C-alpha beads as a LAMMPS data file, in Angstrom:
LAMMPS data file: protein, C-alpha beads

211 atoms
210 bonds

1 atom types
1 bond types

-500.0 500.0 xlo xhi
-500.0 500.0 ylo yhi
-500.0 500.0 zlo zhi

Masses

1 110.0

Atoms # bond

1 1 1 279.810 -130.542 260.179
2 1 1 281.276 -127.163 259.020
3 1 1 279.164 -124.755 256.904
4 1 1 281.250 -125.089 253.997
5 1 1 281.183 -128.880 254.207
6 1 1 277.467 -128.728 253.903
7 1 1 277.586 -126.469 251.066
8 1 1 279.875 -128.597 249.341
9 1 1 277.751 -131.738 249.950
10 1 1 274.481 -130.014 248.586
11 1 1 276.239 -128.823 245.706
12 1 1 277.324 -132.353 244.879
13 1 1 273.814 -133.598 245.521
14 1 1 272.346 -130.992 243.263
15 1 1 274.900 -131.617 240.390
16 1 1 274.255 -135.281 240.511
17 1 1 270.485 -134.790 240.305
18 1 1 271.126 -132.281 237.474
19 1 1 273.247 -134.719 235.456
20 1 1 270.591 -137.527 236.098
21 1 1 267.944 -135.115 234.459
22 1 1 270.100 -134.273 231.476
23 1 1 270.919 -138.037 230.924
24 1 1 267.353 -138.991 231.072
25 1 1 266.448 -136.185 228.666
26 1 1 269.183 -136.874 226.186
27 1 1 269.159 -140.509 226.426
28 1 1 265.635 -141.769 227.351
29 1 1 265.117 -145.476 227.818
30 1 1 264.204 -147.190 224.738
31 1 1 261.643 -149.908 224.494
32 1 1 262.639 -153.191 222.634
33 1 1 260.360 -152.215 219.802
34 1 1 262.372 -148.789 219.286
35 1 1 265.515 -150.918 218.389
36 1 1 264.111 -154.142 217.172
37 1 1 262.033 -152.791 214.280
38 1 1 264.662 -150.690 212.967
39 1 1 267.104 -153.617 213.199
40 1 1 264.481 -155.937 211.424
41 1 1 264.235 -153.289 208.550
42 1 1 268.181 -153.319 208.169
43 1 1 268.055 -157.221 208.059
44 1 1 265.143 -157.468 205.678
45 1 1 266.677 -155.102 203.298
46 1 1 269.913 -156.948 203.332
47 1 1 267.781 -160.252 202.551
48 1 1 265.932 -158.562 199.714
49 1 1 269.139 -157.190 198.175
50 1 1 270.666 -160.695 198.353
51 1 1 267.551 -162.046 196.394
52 1 1 267.537 -159.262 193.891
53 1 1 271.274 -159.669 193.258
54 1 1 271.494 -163.357 192.998
55 1 1 273.889 -163.049 196.024
56 1 1 276.665 -161.451 194.295
57 1 1 277.795 -157.787 193.398
58 1 1 278.591 -154.609 194.598
59 1 1 276.050 -152.760 196.863
60 1 1 275.579 -148.996 197.756
61 1 1 273.759 -148.092 200.780
62 1 1 271.682 -144.799 200.815
63 1 1 270.888 -143.399 204.056
64 1 1 268.399 -140.479 204.869
65 1 1 269.850 -137.208 206.187
66 1 1 267.654 -134.528 207.694
67 1 1 269.962 -131.660 208.414
68 1 1 271.784 -132.020 211.559
69 1 1 269.409 -134.135 213.224
70 1 1 270.770 -137.452 214.299
71 1 1 268.477 -140.431 213.924
72 1 1 269.450 -143.455 216.110
73 1 1 267.122 -145.687 214.101
74 1 1 268.963 -144.993 210.998
75 1 1 272.181 -146.176 212.693
76 1 1 270.564 -149.328 213.924
77 1 1 269.176 -149.985 210.398
78 1 1 272.619 -149.202 208.732
79 1 1 274.350 -151.755 211.386
80 1 1 271.927 -154.544 210.757
81 1 1 272.081 -154.353 207.230
82 1 1 275.765 -154.404 207.110
83 1 1 275.908 -157.417 209.461
84 1 1 273.469 -159.329 207.320
85 1 1 274.732 -158.489 204.192
86 1 1 278.201 -159.623 205.358
87 1 1 276.824 -163.310 205.605
88 1 1 277.035 -163.342 201.882
89 1 1 280.465 -163.619 200.832
90 1 1 280.094 -162.679 197.141
91 1 1 277.976 -159.461 198.256
92 1 1 280.067 -156.539 199.215
93 1 1 279.086 -153.158 200.552
94 1 1 281.300 -150.731 198.434
95 1 1 279.917 -147.475 199.708
96 1 1 277.659 -145.764 201.995
97 1 1 275.990 -142.459 201.055
98 1 1 273.789 -139.987 202.899
99 1 1 271.252 -137.763 200.895
100 1 1 269.363 -134.935 202.318
101 1 1 265.474 -135.417 202.453
102 1 1 264.531 -132.321 204.259
103 1 1 264.443 -130.072 201.228
104 1 1 262.054 -127.160 201.512
105 1 1 258.413 -127.791 200.624
106 1 1 258.936 -131.494 200.843
107 1 1 258.054 -132.323 204.528
108 1 1 260.865 -134.864 204.380
109 1 1 258.581 -137.441 202.676
110 1 1 260.439 -138.891 199.517
111 1 1 262.184 -135.251 199.404
112 1 1 265.517 -136.105 198.041
113 1 1 266.696 -134.160 195.020
114 1 1 266.313 -135.997 191.866
115 1 1 269.403 -134.416 190.548
116 1 1 271.429 -135.508 193.691
117 1 1 270.026 -138.902 193.395
118 1 1 271.267 -139.139 189.770
119 1 1 274.555 -137.925 190.559
120 1 1 274.950 -140.414 193.264
121 1 1 274.040 -143.343 191.022
122 1 1 276.542 -141.910 188.586
123 1 1 279.327 -142.014 190.966
124 1 1 278.882 -145.676 191.598
125 1 1 278.651 -146.818 188.002
126 1 1 280.160 -150.117 188.823
127 1 1 277.670 -150.898 191.520
128 1 1 275.345 -153.822 191.010
129 1 1 272.614 -152.649 193.478
130 1 1 271.641 -149.485 195.255
131 1 1 269.689 -149.996 198.725
132 1 1 267.731 -146.701 199.678
133 1 1 266.558 -146.317 203.214
134 1 1 265.615 -142.828 202.030
135 1 1 262.730 -143.585 199.534
136 1 1 263.064 -143.067 195.880
137 1 1 262.545 -139.743 194.070
138 1 1 260.032 -139.059 191.421
139 1 1 261.975 -139.075 188.129
140 1 1 260.791 -138.501 184.290
141 1 1 260.442 -141.471 182.258
142 1 1 263.608 -140.401 180.232
143 1 1 265.620 -140.436 183.496
144 1 1 264.364 -143.775 184.649
145 1 1 265.469 -145.203 181.293
146 1 1 268.953 -144.542 182.001
147 1 1 268.877 -146.481 185.293
148 1 1 268.005 -149.786 183.530
149 1 1 270.381 -152.434 184.385
150 1 1 270.849 -151.193 188.052
151 1 1 268.890 -152.994 190.701
152 1 1 267.180 -150.766 193.478
153 1 1 265.959 -151.923 196.806
154 1 1 263.822 -149.353 198.459
155 1 1 262.619 -148.515 202.108
156 1 1 259.496 -146.524 201.245
157 1 1 255.755 -146.078 201.183
158 1 1 253.158 -147.648 199.389
159 1 1 252.310 -145.018 196.734
160 1 1 251.454 -144.963 192.979
161 1 1 254.940 -143.795 192.216
162 1 1 256.501 -146.812 194.029
163 1 1 253.942 -149.285 192.452
164 1 1 254.938 -147.932 188.861
165 1 1 258.595 -148.232 189.491
166 1 1 257.872 -151.970 190.585
167 1 1 255.824 -152.838 187.677
168 1 1 258.213 -151.235 185.074
169 1 1 261.032 -153.223 186.834
170 1 1 263.199 -150.157 188.011
171 1 1 262.720 -151.015 191.466
172 1 1 263.366 -154.856 192.339
173 1 1 261.907 -154.713 196.047
174 1 1 260.207 -152.322 198.257
175 1 1 259.782 -152.556 201.950
176 1 1 256.609 -150.761 202.805
177 1 1 254.498 -150.520 205.793
178 1 1 252.082 -153.549 206.082
179 1 1 248.859 -153.376 204.108
180 1 1 247.253 -156.201 205.400
181 1 1 247.188 -157.728 208.895
182 1 1 250.131 -160.076 209.634
183 1 1 249.315 -163.715 209.332
184 1 1 250.096 -164.283 213.318
185 1 1 248.611 -162.269 215.812
186 1 1 251.330 -163.347 218.203
187 1 1 253.486 -160.559 219.674
188 1 1 256.714 -160.527 217.970
189 1 1 259.994 -161.372 219.791
190 1 1 263.000 -161.268 217.286
191 1 1 263.837 -158.153 215.239
192 1 1 262.995 -160.037 212.044
193 1 1 259.547 -160.817 213.728
194 1 1 259.094 -157.028 214.497
195 1 1 259.672 -156.327 210.787
196 1 1 257.173 -159.005 209.468
197 1 1 254.646 -157.712 211.912
198 1 1 254.811 -153.988 210.696
199 1 1 256.229 -154.106 207.128
200 1 1 256.234 -156.419 203.882
201 1 1 258.392 -156.671 201.042
202 1 1 256.855 -156.000 197.620
203 1 1 258.368 -157.189 194.283
204 1 1 257.335 -156.761 190.716
205 1 1 255.584 -160.156 190.957
206 1 1 253.195 -158.844 193.702
207 1 1 253.288 -155.239 192.879
208 1 1 249.495 -155.366 191.832
209 1 1 248.743 -155.759 195.654
210 1 1 249.759 -152.131 196.172
211 1 1 247.001 -149.359 196.173

Bonds

1 1 1 2
2 1 2 3
3 1 3 4
4 1 4 5
5 1 5 6
6 1 6 7
7 1 7 8
8 1 8 9
9 1 9 10
10 1 10 11
11 1 11 12
12 1 12 13
13 1 13 14
14 1 14 15
15 1 15 16
16 1 16 17
17 1 17 18
18 1 18 19
19 1 19 20
20 1 20 21
21 1 21 22
22 1 22 23
23 1 23 24
24 1 24 25
25 1 25 26
26 1 26 27
27 1 27 28
28 1 28 29
29 1 29 30
30 1 30 31
31 1 31 32
32 1 32 33
33 1 33 34
34 1 34 35
35 1 35 36
36 1 36 37
37 1 37 38
38 1 38 39
39 1 39 40
40 1 40 41
41 1 41 42
42 1 42 43
43 1 43 44
44 1 44 45
45 1 45 46
46 1 46 47
47 1 47 48
48 1 48 49
49 1 49 50
50 1 50 51
51 1 51 52
52 1 52 53
53 1 53 54
54 1 54 55
55 1 55 56
56 1 56 57
57 1 57 58
58 1 58 59
59 1 59 60
60 1 60 61
61 1 61 62
62 1 62 63
63 1 63 64
64 1 64 65
65 1 65 66
66 1 66 67
67 1 67 68
68 1 68 69
69 1 69 70
70 1 70 71
71 1 71 72
72 1 72 73
73 1 73 74
74 1 74 75
75 1 75 76
76 1 76 77
77 1 77 78
78 1 78 79
79 1 79 80
80 1 80 81
81 1 81 82
82 1 82 83
83 1 83 84
84 1 84 85
85 1 85 86
86 1 86 87
87 1 87 88
88 1 88 89
89 1 89 90
90 1 90 91
91 1 91 92
92 1 92 93
93 1 93 94
94 1 94 95
95 1 95 96
96 1 96 97
97 1 97 98
98 1 98 99
99 1 99 100
100 1 100 101
101 1 101 102
102 1 102 103
103 1 103 104
104 1 104 105
105 1 105 106
106 1 106 107
107 1 107 108
108 1 108 109
109 1 109 110
110 1 110 111
111 1 111 112
112 1 112 113
113 1 113 114
114 1 114 115
115 1 115 116
116 1 116 117
117 1 117 118
118 1 118 119
119 1 119 120
120 1 120 121
121 1 121 122
122 1 122 123
123 1 123 124
124 1 124 125
125 1 125 126
126 1 126 127
127 1 127 128
128 1 128 129
129 1 129 130
130 1 130 131
131 1 131 132
132 1 132 133
133 1 133 134
134 1 134 135
135 1 135 136
136 1 136 137
137 1 137 138
138 1 138 139
139 1 139 140
140 1 140 141
141 1 141 142
142 1 142 143
143 1 143 144
144 1 144 145
145 1 145 146
146 1 146 147
147 1 147 148
148 1 148 149
149 1 149 150
150 1 150 151
151 1 151 152
152 1 152 153
153 1 153 154
154 1 154 155
155 1 155 156
156 1 156 157
157 1 157 158
158 1 158 159
159 1 159 160
160 1 160 161
161 1 161 162
162 1 162 163
163 1 163 164
164 1 164 165
165 1 165 166
166 1 166 167
167 1 167 168
168 1 168 169
169 1 169 170
170 1 170 171
171 1 171 172
172 1 172 173
173 1 173 174
174 1 174 175
175 1 175 176
176 1 176 177
177 1 177 178
178 1 178 179
179 1 179 180
180 1 180 181
181 1 181 182
182 1 182 183
183 1 183 184
184 1 184 185
185 1 185 186
186 1 186 187
187 1 187 188
188 1 188 189
189 1 189 190
190 1 190 191
191 1 191 192
192 1 192 193
193 1 193 194
194 1 194 195
195 1 195 196
196 1 196 197
197 1 197 198
198 1 198 199
199 1 199 200
200 1 200 201
201 1 201 202
202 1 202 203
203 1 203 204
204 1 204 205
205 1 205 206
206 1 206 207
207 1 207 208
208 1 208 209
209 1 209 210
210 1 210 211
């Protein structure tokens, strides 16, 4: 074999190895849990929305945005939500919005700007409900009063702010990390089972269970 051919062959092999390493770095193998739990969250959010809105009305979906970071889990949640909501013929997804949650000093935890959230709600005055996968901002009582009549379904954390939003009837359903062990210790299989094992849905009726 000519020397030039050997060099070419070695170059091709090196390139193939390099591409393989890049692929594994950029697209690591995901466990079933990594996709099934986000899918279950999207399904459960749509189910809670249908229940809160009586299976009819226009819905706005709010997704969290963290700068230029692309979160695959949010894409899975969005897809599962849309697919599940579409099963309810009198419910329609009228808009999908992304809202920044990485404001300085917030550490990304419920860090959306209250003013931006208010503007978003006002832009969709004809919406029956808002589903926020980006938590819910802390708002003064006078602002919360202006939200009466709208229905909010929230993916968030069990905290006093969320508890008061539920008891005051501002939020109709909250998807929060499970506070008590799941009824079954069987390893979950489906996306919905993964949700039930890790999360629970809290409504004004059982908001007292929150800390």
